[in-house]
C-alpha positions, 0 to 999 in steps of 0.5 A: 500500500502507498505512503501518505505525505503531508507538506506544510499543510495548514487549515484555517476557518476564517482567521482561526488557524486549526492546523499549522505547518503540518509536515509528515510522511506516513510509511507504506503499511504503517499504523500512525496515530494522531493523538491530542486533546480537543481542538488539537487539529487531529480530526481536521487532519484526517478529514482533509485526507478524506476530502471532507475538509479543504486544505487552506495551504500545503499539499497531501499525496498518496503515493505519487498522486497528489490528492489535495484538491481531488473530490473524496470519491477519487481518493481511494480512502475509507473512513471509519467514524466515531458513529457507526452510521449503519443503516438500521433497516438493512442487514449486516450483509447489505450494510457491508455491500451497499457502497459496492453496489452503488459503484456497480461492482459485479455481484460475484466480486461483492459476494467475495469481498463481503465473505472475506470481510465477514470471516476476517471480522467474525461477522459471518454468522451475523450477516443476516441480522439487523444493526439493532440485534448487534452489540456495540462491538459487533456494530463497530466491526460492521463499520470496519468491514464496510471500509474493508470491502472497498479495499482502499489504499488508506484506512482512516479511523476517527475515534472509532472506539469512543462510544464503547465501554472499557472492556470492549475498547480493550478488545477492539484495540486488539482486533484493530491492531491484528487486522492492520498487521494482516492487511498491511494497509496504510492507516491513520488513526485519530484518538484523544486516548493516549492508552489507545495511541500507545498500544496501537501505533507504530508511531504516534504524533502528539498534537497541540493547538494544531502543531506537532509536538513530537513524533516517535515510537510509543516508548520513545515518547514515554522515555524521552519527551521533547517538552512538558506537554508531551511528558504530561500527555503520554503516560498513565497516570500522568507525570508529576511536575514541580516548579522550582530552581537550580541550586549549585553547591560545592561543584554539584547541583540540586533541584530545589522547591518548597519541601523538595531537594533532589540531587541532579547528575552532572551530565543532566546539566550539560546544556547550560540551561537552567531547569525550572520544572522537574518531572517524575513519573508516578511509577518511578517513585517508591515508598520508603519504609522505616524512619529517616536517619537524616536528610536525603537528596533522593527523598521527599517527605509528604503526607498521604491524602488519598490511597487508591487500592487498585489490586496489583498496583496502588496510587498514593496521592500525597502533599509535599509542601504545596506540591500534590504528587502521585506515586504508583506502587506495587508491593510497597507498604501502603500508608493510611490517609494522613500518614507522613511518608518518605518517597524515594525520587531516583535522580536518574529518572527525573526529567528537567524542563526549561522555562519554555517547557522544552526538555533539557 
């Protein structure tokens, strides 16, 4: 399947810019995820590929063919929407085949494609049912099958699982990922759910205010965020942030804030920039048992304000001076609300950000 290329694509509604200077290459057969909050421009980008929104400036190509100004029917893409958009009076078979029948595809070819999609998606026993007789997950499979039978060059998914409950979302993530790996169709998937993004995407594009913040493989974005926005958006639970300042003492340095003092490895300061924010992921924190033998520059002391016992992993919310923090622990001793706790902050795992929010 062909790659998709964006070159300096912009979209404006009047004087309001919703996508700015979007340049990206989606590889042949790649599953690329666009992720961001509401208003980040991710769905608008998808709709521009589909031809449902015009491009203000820039160009979009599928393979060697520029599609920027082509009508939707000439782009050879198939889109799966948040709303299943099934015809309630038609059977599953007829919902799957309607688009092909409208294009005057021969009956034998329609039967072949519908049978193939039905087997691929586990819909074969359900082909004569109406949508009202299906579960939410089954309806979503029909919507996917309707896109599949077109055998498009590119699949577009616009938040297809937002109407499903948590259990079905987990199941559908597995099915969509497995389906894409079998078909190897170039796919652009839009979601606001970073768990979906992390589990599905070959690469993730993090968007904010219509601009790319970072592009990379899921683990790269988690381990090496380029700025504070990406650091806070990627990861569940989100990263802890503490605003403070750098203090240099006796050839060393520490990050200091009210109630916090964390030693910094020397190689973290090679840029010469002054860190203004320290970030630490909840899963990198550890509750320290016993009584402190003195001050430590790898620990903070706080008071537990909420303990969420979730089974194998527990979330401990605690206050360190004016700072609210969260530790995600497994197997550590769990405090009670109101207990004073010591929490280890490994210096090697901290993230530092400058005044502009860029990672140091």
